N, C-alpha and C positions, 0 to 999 in steps of 0.2 A: 150611669156613668160608670165605667170599669176602674178598679183600683189599680194603680201601676205597678211596674214590676221593681220589686225591692233590689233584687240582685239576680245574677245569672243561676239558674238551676244547677246545683252541683251534678246531679246524675246526667244532665245535658252535657256539661263540660268535659267530664270523665267519659261518658258514653261516646261522644264524638271525637275523642282524642285520636282515634285511629285515622282521622283525615289529616292530621297536622302534618306530615311529610309532603302533602300536595298542596298546602295552603300557608301563606304569610301569617303573622300573628293577627295584623287587622282584619284579614279575610276570615280567619277561625273566631274571632270576636264577633264580626258581623253576623256570621252563621249561627252562632250560639245565642246571640242577642235576638235573631228572627225566630229560631226553634223554641226559644223560652216565651216570648210574647205568644207565639201561637198555642202552646199547651196552657198559658194563664188566662186565656180568653179572646186574645185578639183575633180580628179577621185577618185573611190573607191579604190585607191592604197595608201599604207601605207607610200610608199617613197614620193609621191606626196604630201600626208597630211603633212608629216614631213617638207617637203620643203616649204610649205605654211605657216608653223609656224616657219621658218627660222631655222629648226631642233632643236627647243627649246625642242621638244619631240622626242626622238630617235625611228626608226623604230621598234626595238626590245621590246621598252616599250610600244607601240601602240599594236603591235602583242601579247605580252604577256596579256594585258588587254583583248583583244577579245577572246584569246583562252584559256587561263588559269586561269584568275580572278576567285577567290573563290565567284561567285555570283550566284543567281539562275534567270535565264531568265524568268521562270514561275511566280516567284513572282514579277518580273518587270513588266509583262505583266498585271498581276492583278492590280498592283498600277495604271497602266494606265487605265485600263477599269473602274475603280473606279473613277478616275479622270474625264474621259469622262462622267460617269453617273452623277457626280455632276456639271460637266459644262452645260451639255445639259438637264438635267432631262428627260431623255427619256420616252415618254409613248407609242409611237406607231412608226410605220416606215416600213421600208423595208429591209429584209436581201437579199444581192446580192451575189450569187456564180459565180466564174470564175476561170479558171487556166491561167498560163501563163508558159512560158519558159524562163530561164536563160540560154543563150547560152555561151558555153566556148570552148576554143581551143581544139585540140587533146591531148595537155599535161596536160589536167585537171583529170588524172586519181584518183588523191588521194584527190580531193576537195569532201567534203562530200555531199552526194545525187546527184553528178553527174553520169548520166549513158547514155547509147545509146539510145535516143528516136527519134520516128518518127515525125518529124515537118510537119503538114499539111499546113503551108504558104510556106516553101521551097520546099516541096515534096520530102524531103530526109531525112536520118538518121542524128542525130546531136549529139555531146556530150554536154549534157545539164541538168539542174535541173529543174524539173517540179513542180511547187508550187501552190496549190490550195489556194486561198483566201477566206475570209468571209468579207465582207463589209457592212456597214450600212448607209442608208439616210434616211431622214425624206421626201425627195421628194423636198426639197427646199435647203437652204444655209448649213444646218447641215448635216455634213457626216463625217464618220470616218472609220478606218480600225479595225476590230475585231479580227481576228486570221488568222493563215496559217497553212498548213501541206504539208510537202514535199511528194511527190507521188513516190513511189519505185516501179520499175518493178517487176513482179511476179516471173521471172527467171533472175535475175541480175547476170552479171557475173564480176561485179565491185567488187574490194577488198578494203573494207572499212578501213580507216586510224584508227589505235589503235584497230583493231579487233571488231569493233561494227557492229552487223547484222542489216540488214534492215528488216522492218515488211510490207509485203505486204497487202495493202487494195485498193478497187477500189476508184475511185475519188468519187462517189456520198456517199460512206461510210465515207470519210474523212469529206465531207460537213455536212452530218448528225451529226457526232461526234462534229463538231464545233458549229453548230446550237444548239445542247443539251447542251453544256457547256455553250454557251453564256447565253441560258436561264436560266439554273439551278444554275450555279456557279456566273455568271457574272452580272445577275441582268435585263438582257435585257427582255422586254416584248415580247411574241409571234408577230411576224411580218409577213407580207406577203412576199414570198420567189420568187426572180426572178432568172431566169438562162438561159442559152442558151440550144440548142438542145442536146448536149453532155450529160446533165443531165436529161433530159426529157425521163426517162426509167420506167419501171413499179416498180422496187424495190425502187428507190428513191421516187416517188410518194407515194408508199405504207408507208414509213417512215415519210412522211410529214402529212399523214393522221392520223398516229398513234400519232402524235404530235400536231393535230388539228390546222394545219397551213394552210392558205389560199395560193395560189401561182398563178403565171403567167409565164409560161414557153414557149420558143420557141419549135416546136416540128418537127421532121423530117418527111419528105413525105413517108418515107418507111411504116409508121403507115396506117391503114385502117379503115373506117367508118362501123359499122353493120347498115345495112338498113333492116328493116322489111318488108316482103312481104305484099301486099296488101290483098291477099287472103292466108288462111292457106295452107302450103306446105305439100302435101301428099307424102307418099312413093308408091313404086310399089304395095303394098298390100292395098293400100287405107287407110292407118293410117296416123295420123298426125306426120309429122317429128318432130326430137328433135330440129333440128336448123331451127328457123322461120325467119331467116335473110340470106342475103347474103353481100359480103363485096365490097366496093367502095374505089377507091382511093380519095384523097382529091379533085383533080382538077375536077374529074368526078362528085363527089358529089354536089359540088357548082354550077355546071351548072343548076342544078334543083332549087337553090335558086335565086329568081327573085329579090329580094329587096336588092339594093346596096347603101351604103353611101359613100359621098365623104368627107373625112376629111382632114384638113390642118389649115391654118391661115386665120382668118377674115380679111377684109379689114379694114384699119385705115385711117379714114378721115383727123385725126390731122396731121399724117406724110405722108399722100398720098399714103400710101402702098397697092397696090392692093391685091386683095383675093389670095391665093396661094393653089392650092389643091396638097396635098402630096400623099395621099393614096386612093384607091378604095376599100372599105371594104365590106365584107360579114360575116355575123355571123349566127351560128345555134347552137342549143343544141344538142349532139350526143352522141353516145357511141362508144367507141373504142374497137378494137378487141384486143389489147395488153394491154390496160390500164382499169382497171375495173371501173365502176360508170359512172355517167352522167357527162359532161364537156361542157363548152361553148368553141367552136372552132370558131377562126378567120382566114379568108382569107384576106390577106393584100397585094394589088398589088401596086407596085410604077410605075405610068404611064410613068414616065422619063426614068428609068433604066430598065423598064419592067422585074422587078424582083417581086418574090412571097414570102412572108413569111407567116408561119402558128402559130398562137400562142393559147395555150391551158390554160384555166382558170377553178378552182373548183367552184368560186362564181358565181352560176347560176343567180343572180340578177342583175350582172354587163352588161352594155351595151357596145357597140363596142369602142366607144370613152373613156370610163373609162378604159377598159383593155388595149388599146394601149397607153394611157397616162401613166399607171401604169409601163407598160414594160419599156416604155422610159427611167424611172429612172435608169434602169440596166446600162445606158452609163456612170455613174459617176465612175465605177471601170475600165472602158477603159481609162477614164482621169487620174485615180490613177495608172494604169499600164504605162501610157506615161510619167507622171511626175516622178515616181519612176525610170524609165530607163533613160530618157533624163535630168532630173535636178538633181538626186542623184545617178545615175550610178550604179543601182542595178545589172545590169548585170556583172557590172567590178569587183564585189567584188569576188576574188579568193581565199580567206582566207579559210583554210582546215578543222579545226574542226567542230563538231556538234555544240558547244557553240557558235563558232566564226560566222559560218554561220546563226544561229538562231538569235544572238545579231544583225547582220549587216541588216537582213531583218525586225526585229522589230525597229531597229533605222531609216531606211528609211521610214517604216510606221508611227512612231511618228512624224517625220519630216513633214509628209504629214499632218497629224492633226494640227500641230502647224501652218502650213502655211495656211490652211483653217481658223483656229481660228484667225490668225492675218489679214486675209482679212476681216472677219466679223467684228472684231474690228475697221479697218478703215473704213468700209462701215456705220457703226452706230455711229461713232464718231462726235460729234458736235451736233448742234440743227436740221440740216437735213441730212436725210440720203443720202449716194452716192451711185453711181452704182458699184456693185461688180466688182472686177478685175479678171483677169485670174491668175493662180498660178506662170506662168512664170514672170508677171508683178511684182508680190510681190517679186519674187527672184531678179529680176532686181533692185528694189528699195534698198533691202538689200544690194546689192553689191555696188550700189551707194553710201549708208551710209558707207560702209566699205572703199570706195574710200576716202571720206572726211575725215573719222578717221586716215586714212593713211598719207594723206596731212599733218593734223595736227601734227602727231606724227613725221614725217619727220623734221618739222620745229622745233621741241623742243627736240627730242631725239637723240643725235649724234651717241650714242651707236648703237641704231637699225638701222641707215643708214649705218653704217660700216658692221654689220653683214649682212645686206641685199645684199650688194655689194659683200661680201666674199661667201655668199651662192650661189648668182647667178653666180659669177665667177668660183665656182667649178663645177657647172652643165653644164656649156658651153661645153666642149670639153670631147669627147669621142673617144677614141683610136680605130681604127679597128682591127680585129684579124688578127694576122699574117698568111699568106698563106704558108703551107708547101710545100715542094719542092716535086714533084712527081719523085719517083725513083723506080727501079727495086728492090724487095725485096729478092728475091731468084729464082733460076732456078729449074726446076723439069723436070723429064722424065716422058713422058706418058706411061702408061702400053701398051704394044703391043696387049695382048689378049683383051682388052677392045676396042682398036682401030679397031682390026679386026672385033669384034662383031659390 
């Protein structure tokens, strides 16, 4: 049994105050109540959130706010991005692209965006919502969510609630759409783009070049390298052939590259930490067959796991250590997914309409930003800087503060204690469904002609 919320978290109320120009007082209160309950341990379930507030807010009131309130989620998101720009004063950084699946049960037919998608983790088809996210990081403590797009299948058989049709766009098209909007409408500067191999395709790279953006992408080994012949290749008629190159797979090409770097962590005499080698790295400037232009291509082998990754960068002046270091910043979006799913129960949101799904995803993302901002404030508070904490640690701190506030309220507020006991008692007992008696409904005679056949 979860303890109830004693009061709204002050850092949530002050942190989300940038949304007040777009919301009424009641709408803003509903938003902060939901956000507080999520951080303090409620699932993204409106019934549980209502119980956490001792049914002070009914489920129908919360549902109506998410689904039918006359608010503009686009304007709310723009207020958030303006707040981020003012807070961080962003001048440079990294755009991080990745997608994730919100899995649902087989009963999610009417949830907006849910369709039958193939999950490469479980290797089977799932009822899920596939969401492409754009995240930003400065490579240090500053990081924030920028935007998301729901990926719809090209030929979806799902019947959208309220008759709204889906528009099919490829994932890289959604990514480019968000990047362009971030630069042109939201005030972000051009940043280096980081993404995994799902986005390392020729159309996506072509669009990045159009936007004059640098990039570091993981690349699939299905691609091949063009290697020029040492001597001009001639046709059977002794004329110079049009193609003066042959194709090599990555592993074969790097066998001819003799220079190898060992990258990792240097030894630390103060702590006694020994040198730790992480990757054996080779680098070359190449031309790929499927992607036009020159690129820096890195082969990175993990000697412990015996796994190999290939990274592609369009900045020809960057060395191997720089490219690997920059690509490592992509990990922050994986941390965002983990926190959003485990701490804020992003996958548990089964609300149906487009507005409610959009608002739920935005709210989870805004909370992520507020938690990172709270962590930064605690690290820099006082005369001496402190070590940065993990986001789960910040959440546990807030839950502990709620426990202290709850103890204090129990001491002073008898009505609160009585209401807590009434709500807790009402949620204890659930009756089992009655099992219907199995009976013969009717007798029928089988057709003799069919039986003979």
